N, CA, C, O and the ligand as a Tripos MOL2 file, in Angstrom:
@<TRIPOS>MOLECULE
protein
  249   247    63     0     0
PROTEIN
NO_CHARGES

@<TRIPOS>ATOM
      1 N           6.6830   -4.3650   31.1390 N.3       1 MET1
      2 CA          5.3590   -4.1190   31.7290 C.3       1 MET1
      3 C           4.7540   -2.8600   31.1260 C.2       1 MET1
      4 O           5.4660   -1.9040   30.8220 O.2       1 MET1
      5 N           3.4420   -2.8650   30.9560 N.am      2 LYS2
      6 CA          2.7640   -1.6980   30.3940 C.3       2 LYS2
      7 C           1.7590   -1.1340   31.3850 C.2       2 LYS2
      8 O           1.2780   -1.8400   32.2710 O.2       2 LYS2
      9 N           1.4490    0.1440   31.2250 N.am      3 CYS3
     10 CA          0.4500    0.7750   32.0790 C.3       3 CYS3
     11 C          -0.8990    0.0820   31.9090 C.2       3 CYS3
     12 O          -1.3530   -0.1530   30.7890 O.2       3 CYS3
     13 N          -1.5310   -0.2400   33.0310 N.am      4 SER4
     14 CA         -2.8150   -0.9350   32.9790 C.3       4 SER4
     15 C          -3.9300   -0.0600   32.4460 C.2       4 SER4
     16 O          -4.9470   -0.5720   31.9790 O.2       4 SER4
     17 N          -3.7590    1.2420   32.5070 N.am      5 LEU5
     18 CA         -4.8190    2.1390   32.0660 C.3       5 LEU5
     19 C          -4.6480    2.5940   30.6280 C.2       5 LEU5
     20 O          -5.5980    2.5450   29.8460 O.2       5 LEU5
     21 N          -3.4430    3.0380   30.2670 N.am      6 CYS6
     22 CA         -3.2710    3.6020   28.9310 C.3       6 CYS6
     23 C          -2.3760    2.7770   28.0140 C.2       6 CYS6
     24 O          -2.3080    3.0480   26.8150 O.2       6 CYS6
     25 N          -1.6840    1.7650   28.5640 N.am      7 GLY7
     26 CA         -0.8920    0.8890   27.7140 C.3       7 GLY7
     27 C           0.5020    1.3860   27.3770 C.2       7 GLY7
     28 O           1.2180    0.7310   26.6200 O.2       7 GLY7
     29 N           0.9070    2.5280   27.9210 N.am      8 ASN8
     30 CA          2.2650    3.0120   27.6900 C.3       8 ASN8
     31 C           3.2750    2.0990   28.3770 C.2       8 ASN8
     32 O           3.0060    1.5740   29.4580 O.2       8 ASN8
     33 N           4.4330    1.9090   27.7530 N.am      9 PRO9
     34 CA          5.4740    1.1130   28.4170 C.3       9 PRO9
     35 C           5.9430    1.8060   29.6950 C.2       9 PRO9
     36 O           6.0680    3.0300   29.7320 O.2       9 PRO9
     37 N           6.2010    1.0200   30.7420 N.am     10 LEU10
     38 CA          6.5610    1.5900   32.0410 C.3      10 LEU10
     39 C           8.0520    1.5320   32.2990 C.2      10 LEU10
     40 O           8.7110    0.5450   31.9700 O.2      10 LEU10
     41 N           8.5790    2.5860   32.8850 N.am     11 GLY11
     42 CA          9.9680    2.5970   33.3350 C.3      11 GLY11
     43 C          10.0680    1.9870   34.7240 C.2      11 GLY11
     44 O           9.0610    1.7220   35.3800 O.2      11 GLY11
     45 N          11.2990    1.7720   35.1580 N.am     12 ARG12
     46 CA         11.5330    1.1650   36.4720 C.3      12 ARG12
     47 C          10.9100    1.9920   37.6030 C.2      12 ARG12
     48 O          10.3200    1.4460   38.5350 O.2      12 ARG12
     49 N          11.0530    3.3150   37.5030 N.am     13 ASP13
     50 CA         10.5050    4.1720   38.5610 C.3      13 ASP13
     51 C           8.9850    4.1110   38.6120 C.2      13 ASP13
     52 O           8.3930    4.1560   39.6900 O.2      13 ASP13
     53 N           8.3500    4.0070   37.4360 N.am     14 GLU14
     54 CA          6.8850    3.9430   37.4120 C.3      14 GLU14
     55 C           6.3950    2.6390   38.0360 C.2      14 GLU14
     56 O           5.4000    2.6180   38.7620 O.2      14 GLU14
     57 N           7.1010    1.5630   37.7450 N.am     15 ILE15
     58 CA          6.7420    0.2810   38.3580 C.3      15 ILE15
     59 C           6.9820    0.3500   39.8730 C.2      15 ILE15
     60 O           6.1630   -0.1170   40.6650 O.2      15 ILE15
     61 N           8.1210    0.9430   40.2570 N.am     16 GLY16
     62 CA          8.4370    1.0790   41.6730 C.3      16 GLY16
     63 C           7.3960    1.8930   42.4100 C.2      16 GLY16
     64 O           6.9680    1.5290   43.5050 O.2      16 GLY16
     65 N           6.9890    3.0020   41.8020 N.am     17 LEU17
     66 CA          5.9870    3.8560   42.4460 C.3      17 LEU17
     67 C           4.6430    3.1560   42.5550 C.2      17 LEU17
     68 O           3.9550    3.2690   43.5700 O.2      17 LEU17
     69 N           4.2740    2.4330   41.5090 N.am     18 SER18
     70 CA          3.0090    1.6910   41.5590 C.3      18 SER18
     71 C           3.0160    0.7280   42.7340 C.2      18 SER18
     72 O           2.0240    0.5900   43.4500 O.2      18 SER18
     73 N           4.1520    0.0610   42.9190 N.am     19 LYS19
     74 CA          4.2480   -0.8920   44.0270 C.3      19 LYS19
     75 C           4.2180   -0.1830   45.3770 C.2      19 LYS19
     76 O           3.5610   -0.6390   46.3120 O.2      19 LYS19
     77 N           4.9350    0.9350   45.4700 N.am     20 LYS20
     78 CA          4.9860    1.6820   46.7160 C.3      20 LYS20
     79 C           3.6200    2.2460   47.0830 C.2      20 LYS20
     80 O           3.1910    2.1640   48.2340 O.2      20 LYS20
     81 N           2.9370    2.8240   46.0850 N.am     21 LEU21
     82 CA          1.7020    3.5530   46.3650 C.3      21 LEU21
     83 C           0.4890    2.6340   46.4540 C.2      21 LEU21
     84 O          -0.4890    2.9600   47.1270 O.2      21 LEU21
     85 N           0.5470    1.5000   45.7850 N.am     22 ILE22
     86 CA         -0.6260    0.6210   45.7790 C.3      22 ILE22
     87 C          -0.3330   -0.6330   46.5970 C.2      22 ILE22
     88 O          -0.8910   -0.8140   47.6800 O.2      22 ILE22
     89 N           0.5270   -1.4850   46.0900 N.am     23 SER23
     90 CA          0.8820   -2.6890   46.8360 C.3      23 SER23
     91 C           2.0670   -3.3510   46.1700 C.2      23 SER23
     92 O           2.1760   -3.3530   44.9430 O.2      23 SER23
     93 N           2.9520   -3.9100   46.9690 N.am     24 ARG24
     94 CA          4.0910   -4.6100   46.3970 C.3      24 ARG24
     95 C           3.6510   -5.8480   45.6380 C.2      24 ARG24
     96 O           4.3880   -6.3660   44.7990 O.2      24 ARG24
     97 N           2.4470   -6.3210   45.9330 N.am     25 ALA25
     98 CA          1.9920   -7.5670   45.3380 C.3      25 ALA25
     99 C           1.3150   -7.3670   43.9850 C.2      25 ALA25
    100 O           0.9990   -8.3450   43.3080 O.2      25 ALA25
    101 N           1.0910   -6.1310   43.5830 N.am     26 ILE26
    102 CA          0.3410   -5.9270   42.3350 C.3      26 ILE26
    103 C           1.1000   -6.4730   41.1340 C.2      26 ILE26
    104 O           2.3300   -6.4560   41.0860 O.2      26 ILE26
    105 N           0.3450   -6.9480   40.1870 N.am     27 GLN27
    106 CA          0.9180   -7.4750   38.9540 C.3      27 GLN27
    107 C           0.8600   -6.4160   37.8510 C.2      27 GLN27
    108 O           1.4900   -6.5690   36.8050 O.2      27 GLN27
    109 N           0.1090   -5.3530   38.0870 N.am     28 GLU28
    110 CA          0.0250   -4.3170   37.0730 C.3      28 GLU28
    111 C           0.6860   -3.0440   37.5710 C.2      28 GLU28
    112 O           0.9110   -2.8820   38.7700 O.2      28 GLU28
    113 N           0.9900   -2.1590   36.6700 N.am     29 GLY29
    114 CA          1.5990   -0.9010   37.0480 C.3      29 GLY29
    115 C           0.9650    0.2350   36.2730 C.2      29 GLY29
    116 O           0.1990    0.0090   35.3360 O.2      29 GLY29
    117 N           1.2850    1.4490   36.6630 N.am     30 TYR30
    118 CA          0.7220    2.6290   36.0200 C.3      30 TYR30
    119 C           1.8290    3.6100   35.6620 C.2      30 TYR30
    120 O           2.8410    3.7180   36.3550 O.2      30 TYR30
    121 N           1.6090    4.3210   34.5600 N.am     31 CYS31
    122 CA          2.5980    5.3210   34.1410 C.3      31 CYS31
    123 C           2.4470    6.5800   35.0060 C.2      31 CYS31
    124 O           1.4920    6.7090   35.7720 O.2      31 CYS31
    125 N           3.4060    7.5050   34.8690 N.am     32 TYR32
    126 CA          3.3460    8.7340   35.6640 C.3      32 TYR32
    127 C           2.0330    9.4830   35.4660 C.2      32 TYR32
    128 O           1.4380    9.9700   36.4270 O.2      32 TYR32
    129 N           1.5870    9.5740   34.2200 N.am     33 ALA33
    130 CA          0.3680   10.3320   33.9440 C.3      33 ALA33
    131 C          -0.8440    9.7140   34.6470 C.2      33 ALA33
    132 O          -1.6560   10.4250   35.2400 O.2      33 ALA33
    133 N          -0.9580    8.3910   34.5760 N.am     34 CYS34
    134 CA         -2.1050    7.7180   35.1930 C.3      34 CYS34
    135 C          -1.9880    7.7000   36.7150 C.2      34 CYS34
    136 O          -2.9920    7.8210   37.4150 O.2      34 CYS34
    137 N          -0.7580    7.5480   37.2330 N.am     35 LEU35
    138 CA         -0.5670    7.6050   38.6890 C.3      35 LEU35
    139 C          -0.9620    8.9810   39.2240 C.2      35 LEU35
    140 O          -1.6030    9.0900   40.2680 O.2      35 LEU35
    141 N          -0.5710   10.0260   38.4960 N.am     36 SER36
    142 CA         -0.8680   11.3660   38.9970 C.3      36 SER36
    143 C          -2.3740   11.6050   39.0060 C.2      36 SER36
    144 O          -2.8940   12.2780   39.8950 O.2      36 SER36
    145 N          -3.0740   11.0520   38.0150 N.am     37 ARG37
    146 CA         -4.5270   11.1960   37.9750 C.3      37 ARG37
    147 C          -5.1660   10.3950   39.1190 C.2      37 ARG37
    148 O          -6.0810   10.8620   39.7980 O.2      37 ARG37
    149 N          -4.6530    9.1860   39.3050 N.am     38 LYS38
    150 CA         -5.1950    8.2740   40.3140 C.3      38 LYS38
    151 C          -5.0300    8.8440   41.7320 C.2      38 LYS38
    152 O          -5.9260    8.7290   42.5690 O.2      38 LYS38
    153 N          -3.8770    9.4530   41.9800 N.am     39 PHE39
    154 CA         -3.5890    9.9330   43.3290 C.3      39 PHE39
    155 C          -3.7280   11.4430   43.4680 C.2      39 PHE39
    156 O          -3.3050   12.0220   44.4690 O.2      39 PHE39
    157 N          -4.3230   12.0810   42.4590 N.am     40 ARG40
    158 CA         -4.5680   13.5300   42.4890 C.3      40 ARG40
    159 C          -3.3190   14.3080   42.8620 C.2      40 ARG40
    160 O          -3.3420   15.1660   43.7440 O.2      40 ARG40
    161 N          -2.2340   13.9950   42.1790 N.am     41 THR41
    162 CA         -0.9920   14.7000   42.3970 C.3      41 THR41
    163 C          -0.4550   15.1080   41.0310 C.2      41 THR41
    164 O          -1.1470   14.9510   40.0250 O.2      41 THR41
    165 N           0.7560   15.6250   40.9820 N.am     42 THR42
    166 CA          1.3370   15.9990   39.6960 C.3      42 THR42
    167 C           2.4570   15.0300   39.3440 C.2      42 THR42
    168 O           3.0020   14.3500   40.2130 O.2      42 THR42
    169 N           2.7940   14.9770   38.0560 N.am     43 GLU43
    170 CA          3.8830   14.0980   37.6430 C.3      43 GLU43
    171 C           5.1910   14.5290   38.2950 C.2      43 GLU43
    172 O           6.0190   13.6910   38.6520 O.2      43 GLU43
    173 N           5.3750   15.8590   38.4500 N.am     44 ALA44
    174 CA          6.6020   16.3620   39.0800 C.3      44 ALA44
    175 C           6.7250   15.8320   40.5100 C.2      44 ALA44
    176 O           7.8070   15.4370   40.9440 O.2      44 ALA44
    177 N           5.6100   15.8280   41.2330 N.am     45 GLN45
    178 CA          5.6430   15.3140   42.6090 C.3      45 GLN45
    179 C           5.9940   13.8310   42.6330 C.2      45 GLN45
    180 O           6.6830   13.3590   43.5370 O.2      45 GLN45
    181 N           5.5090   13.1000   41.6250 N.am     46 LEU46
    182 CA          5.8150   11.6720   41.5650 C.3      46 LEU46
    183 C           7.3000   11.4430   41.2820 C.2      46 LEU46
    184 O           7.9140   10.5340   41.8400 O.2      46 LEU46
    185 N           7.8710   12.2840   40.4040 N.am     47 HIS47
    186 CA          9.3090   12.1780   40.1410 C.3      47 HIS47
    187 C          10.0970   12.4550   41.4280 C.2      47 HIS47
    188 O          11.0630   11.7560   41.7360 O.2      47 HIS47
    189 N           9.6730   13.4800   42.1720 N.am     48 ASP48
    190 CA         10.3260   13.8020   43.4400 C.3      48 ASP48
    191 C          10.2280   12.6230   44.3990 C.2      48 ASP48
    192 O          11.1880   12.2830   45.0920 O.2      48 ASP48
    193 N           9.0390   12.0030   44.4260 N.am     49 MET49
    194 CA          8.8130   10.8680   45.3110 C.3      49 MET49
    195 C           9.7540    9.7180   44.9560 C.2      49 MET49
    196 O          10.3480    9.0970   45.8370 O.2      49 MET49
    197 N           9.8830    9.4420   43.6490 N.am     50 ALA50
    198 CA         10.7670    8.3600   43.2040 C.3      50 ALA50
    199 C          12.2070    8.6630   43.6250 C.2      50 ALA50
    200 O          12.9310    7.7720   44.0700 O.2      50 ALA50
    201 N          12.6190    9.9340   43.4790 N.am     51 ASP51
    202 CA         13.9660   10.3330   43.8880 C.3      51 ASP51
    203 C          14.1720   10.1270   45.3810 C.2      51 ASP51
    204 O          15.2120    9.6360   45.8200 O.2      51 ASP51
    205 N          13.1540   10.5150   46.1580 N.am     52 ALA52
    206 CA         13.2610   10.3860   47.6160 C.3      52 ALA52
    207 C          13.3740    8.9120   48.0040 C.2      52 ALA52
    208 O          14.1660    8.5580   48.8780 O.2      52 ALA52
    209 N          12.5890    8.0570   47.3620 N.am     53 PHE53
    210 CA         12.6730    6.6120   47.6660 C.3      53 PHE53
    211 C          14.0510    6.0770   47.2870 C.2      53 PHE53
    212 O          14.6270    5.2620   48.0080 O.2      53 PHE53
    213 N          14.5780    6.5450   46.1440 N.am     54 ARG54
    214 CA         15.8880    6.0800   45.7000 C.3      54 ARG54
    215 C          16.9610    6.5010   46.7070 C.2      54 ARG54
    216 O          17.8370    5.7130   47.0630 O.2      54 ARG54
    217 N          16.8780    7.7540   47.1600 N.am     55 LYS55
    218 CA         17.8770    8.2460   48.1120 C.3      55 LYS55
    219 C          17.7830    7.5190   49.4450 C.2      55 LYS55
    220 O          18.7850    7.3470   50.1390 O.2      55 LYS55
    221 N          16.5700    7.0930   49.8010 N.am     56 SER56
    222 CA         16.4230    6.3860   51.0720 C.3      56 SER56
    223 C          16.8910    4.9390   50.9460 C.2      56 SER56
    224 O          16.9130    4.1960   51.9280 O.2      56 SER56
    225 N          17.2680    4.5430   49.7170 N.am     57 GLY57
    226 CA         17.8290    3.2070   49.5280 C.3      57 GLY57
    227 C          16.8290    2.1230   49.1890 C.2      57 GLY57
    228 O          17.1490    0.9360   49.2470 O.2      57 GLY57
    229 N          15.5950    2.5320   48.8280 N.am     58 CYS58
    230 CA         14.5800    1.5350   48.4830 C.3      58 CYS58
    231 C          15.0410    0.7100   47.2760 C.2      58 CYS58
    232 O          15.4370    1.2600   46.2480 O.2      58 CYS58
    233 N          14.9810   -0.5990   47.4190 N.am     59 THR59
    234 CA         15.5030   -1.4870   46.3640 C.3      59 THR59
    235 C          14.6580   -1.4450   45.0880 C.2      59 THR59
    236 O          15.1320   -1.8400   44.0230 O.2      59 THR59
    237 N          13.4230   -0.9760   45.1840 N.am     60 LEU60
    238 CA         12.5860   -0.8990   43.9790 C.3      60 LEU60
    239 C          13.0920    0.1600   43.0010 C.2      60 LEU60
    240 O          12.7390    0.1370   41.8220 O.2      60 LEU60
    241 N          13.9110    1.0810   43.4820 N.am     61 PHE61
    242 CA         14.3360    2.2040   42.6500 C.3      61 PHE61
    243 C          15.8310    2.2020   42.3400 C.2      61 PHE61
    244 O          16.3560    3.1880   41.8220 O.2      61 PHE61
    245 N          16.5130    1.1170   42.6490 N.am     62 GLN62
    246 CA         17.9580    1.0820   42.3960 C.3      62 GLN62
    247 C          18.2740    0.6750   40.9700 C.2      62 GLN62
    248 O          19.4430    0.5970   40.5940 O.2      62 GLN62
    249 ZN         -0.9150    5.2100   31.9130 Zn       63 ZN63
@<TRIPOS>BOND
     1     1     2 1
     2     2     3 1
     3     3     4 2
     4     3     5 am
     5     5     6 1
     6     6     7 1
     7     7     8 2
     8     7     9 am
     9     9    10 1
    10    10    11 1
    11    11    12 2
    12    11    13 am
    13    13    14 1
    14    14    15 1
    15    15    16 2
    16    15    17 am
    17    17    18 1
    18    18    19 1
    19    19    20 2
    20    19    21 am
    21    21    22 1
    22    22    23 1
    23    23    24 2
    24    23    25 am
    25    25    26 1
    26    26    27 1
    27    27    28 2
    28    27    29 am
    29    29    30 1
    30    30    31 1
    31    31    32 2
    32    31    33 am
    33    33    34 1
    34    34    35 1
    35    35    36 2
    36    35    37 am
    37    37    38 1
    38    38    39 1
    39    39    40 2
    40    39    41 am
    41    41    42 1
    42    42    43 1
    43    43    44 2
    44    43    45 am
    45    45    46 1
    46    46    47 1
    47    47    48 2
    48    47    49 am
    49    49    50 1
    50    50    51 1
    51    51    52 2
    52    51    53 am
    53    53    54 1
    54    54    55 1
    55    55    56 2
    56    55    57 am
    57    57    58 1
    58    58    59 1
    59    59    60 2
    60    59    61 am
    61    61    62 1
    62    62    63 1
    63    63    64 2
    64    63    65 am
    65    65    66 1
    66    66    67 1
    67    67    68 2
    68    67    69 am
    69    69    70 1
    70    70    71 1
    71    71    72 2
    72    71    73 am
    73    73    74 1
    74    74    75 1
    75    75    76 2
    76    75    77 am
    77    77    78 1
    78    78    79 1
    79    79    80 2
    80    79    81 am
    81    81    82 1
    82    82    83 1
    83    83    84 2
    84    83    85 am
    85    85    86 1
    86    86    87 1
    87    87    88 2
    88    87    89 am
    89    89    90 1
    90    90    91 1
    91    91    92 2
    92    91    93 am
    93    93    94 1
    94    94    95 1
    95    95    96 2
    96    95    97 am
    97    97    98 1
    98    98    99 1
    99    99   100 2
   100    99   101 am
   101   101   102 1
   102   102   103 1
   103   103   104 2
   104   103   105 am
   105   105   106 1
   106   106   107 1
   107   107   108 2
   108   107   109 am
   109   109   110 1
   110   110   111 1
   111   111   112 2
   112   111   113 am
   113   113   114 1
   114   114   115 1
   115   115   116 2
   116   115   117 am
   117   117   118 1
   118   118   119 1
   119   119   120 2
   120   119   121 am
   121   121   122 1
   122   122   123 1
   123   123   124 2
   124   123   125 am
   125   125   126 1
   126   126   127 1
   127   127   128 2
   128   127   129 am
   129   129   130 1
   130   130   131 1
   131   131   132 2
   132   131   133 am
   133   133   134 1
   134   134   135 1
   135   135   136 2
   136   135   137 am
   137   137   138 1
   138   138   139 1
   139   139   140 2
   140   139   141 am
   141   141   142 1
   142   142   143 1
   143   143   144 2
   144   143   145 am
   145   145   146 1
   146   146   147 1
   147   147   148 2
   148   147   149 am
   149   149   150 1
   150   150   151 1
   151   151   152 2
   152   151   153 am
   153   153   154 1
   154   154   155 1
   155   155   156 2
   156   155   157 am
   157   157   158 1
   158   158   159 1
   159   159   160 2
   160   159   161 am
   161   161   162 1
   162   162   163 1
   163   163   164 2
   164   163   165 am
   165   165   166 1
   166   166   167 1
   167   167   168 2
   168   167   169 am
   169   169   170 1
   170   170   171 1
   171   171   172 2
   172   171   173 am
   173   173   174 1
   174   174   175 1
   175   175   176 2
   176   175   177 am
   177   177   178 1
   178   178   179 1
   179   179   180 2
   180   179   181 am
   181   181   182 1
   182   182   183 1
   183   183   184 2
   184   183   185 am
   185   185   186 1
   186   186   187 1
   187   187   188 2
   188   187   189 am
   189   189   190 1
   190   190   191 1
   191   191   192 2
   192   191   193 am
   193   193   194 1
   194   194   195 1
   195   195   196 2
   196   195   197 am
   197   197   198 1
   198   198   199 1
   199   199   200 2
   200   199   201 am
   201   201   202 1
   202   202   203 1
   203   203   204 2
   204   203   205 am
   205   205   206 1
   206   206   207 1
   207   207   208 2
   208   207   209 am
   209   209   210 1
   210   210   211 1
   211   211   212 2
   212   211   213 am
   213   213   214 1
   214   214   215 1
   215   215   216 2
   216   215   217 am
   217   217   218 1
   218   218   219 1
   219   219   220 2
   220   219   221 am
   221   221   222 1
   222   222   223 1
   223   223   224 2
   224   223   225 am
   225   225   226 1
   226   226   227 1
   227   227   228 2
   228   227   229 am
   229   229   230 1
   230   230   231 1
   231   231   232 2
   232   231   233 am
   233   233   234 1
   234   234   235 1
   235   235   236 2
   236   235   237 am
   237   237   238 1
   238   238   239 1
   239   239   240 2
   240   239   241 am
   241   241   242 1
   242   242   243 1
   243   243   244 2
   244   243   245 am
   245   245   246 1
   246   246   247 1
   247   247   248 2
@<TRIPOS>SUBSTRUCTURE
     1 MET1         2 RESIDUE 1 A MET
     2 LYS2         6 RESIDUE 1 A LYS
     3 CYS3        10 RESIDUE 1 A CYS
     4 SER4        14 RESIDUE 1 A SER
     5 LEU5        18 RESIDUE 1 A LEU
     6 CYS6        22 RESIDUE 1 A CYS
     7 GLY7        26 RESIDUE 1 A GLY
     8 ASN8        30 RESIDUE 1 A ASN
     9 PRO9        34 RESIDUE 1 A PRO
    10 LEU10       38 RESIDUE 1 A LEU
    11 GLY11       42 RESIDUE 1 A GLY
    12 ARG12       46 RESIDUE 1 A ARG
    13 ASP13       50 RESIDUE 1 A ASP
    14 GLU14       54 RESIDUE 1 A GLU
    15 ILE15       58 RESIDUE 1 A ILE
    16 GLY16       62 RESIDUE 1 A GLY
    17 LEU17       66 RESIDUE 1 A LEU
    18 SER18       70 RESIDUE 1 A SER
    19 LYS19       74 RESIDUE 1 A LYS
    20 LYS20       78 RESIDUE 1 A LYS
    21 LEU21       82 RESIDUE 1 A LEU
    22 ILE22       86 RESIDUE 1 A ILE
    23 SER23       90 RESIDUE 1 A SER
    24 ARG24       94 RESIDUE 1 A ARG
    25 ALA25       98 RESIDUE 1 A ALA
    26 ILE26      102 RESIDUE 1 A ILE
    27 GLN27      106 RESIDUE 1 A GLN
    28 GLU28      110 RESIDUE 1 A GLU
    29 GLY29      114 RESIDUE 1 A GLY
    30 TYR30      118 RESIDUE 1 A TYR
    31 CYS31      122 RESIDUE 1 A CYS
    32 TYR32      126 RESIDUE 1 A TYR
    33 ALA33      130 RESIDUE 1 A ALA
    34 CYS34      134 RESIDUE 1 A CYS
    35 LEU35      138 RESIDUE 1 A LEU
    36 SER36      142 RESIDUE 1 A SER
    37 ARG37      146 RESIDUE 1 A ARG
    38 LYS38      150 RESIDUE 1 A LYS
    39 PHE39      154 RESIDUE 1 A PHE
    40 ARG40      158 RESIDUE 1 A ARG
    41 THR41      162 RESIDUE 1 A THR
    42 THR42      166 RESIDUE 1 A THR
    43 GLU43      170 RESIDUE 1 A GLU
    44 ALA44      174 RESIDUE 1 A ALA
    45 GLN45      178 RESIDUE 1 A GLN
    46 LEU46      182 RESIDUE 1 A LEU
    47 HIS47      186 RESIDUE 1 A HIS
    48 ASP48      190 RESIDUE 1 A ASP
    49 MET49      194 RESIDUE 1 A MET
    50 ALA50      198 RESIDUE 1 A ALA
    51 ASP51      202 RESIDUE 1 A ASP
    52 ALA52      206 RESIDUE 1 A ALA
    53 PHE53      210 RESIDUE 1 A PHE
    54 ARG54      214 RESIDUE 1 A ARG
    55 LYS55      218 RESIDUE 1 A LYS
    56 SER56      222 RESIDUE 1 A SER
    57 GLY57      226 RESIDUE 1 A GLY
    58 CYS58      230 RESIDUE 1 A CYS
    59 THR59      234 RESIDUE 1 A THR
    60 LEU60      238 RESIDUE 1 A LEU
    61 PHE61      242 RESIDUE 1 A PHE
    62 GLN62      246 RESIDUE 1 A GLN
    63 ZN63       249 GROUP 0 **** ****
């Protein structure tokens, strides 16, 4: 899967975050850079978020 905005290849965490933050049903995903712009946050915060979801056992991040 590639980022819908910039076309960069997406990692599992980026796809997981896109689903968590937007909708599980989405067919597109966004990279960290585009997600941070979209949600007015930083890439570091998004990495922390992915870690927190993984620790909570979310299957999107395993
Ligand atoms: Zn992107």
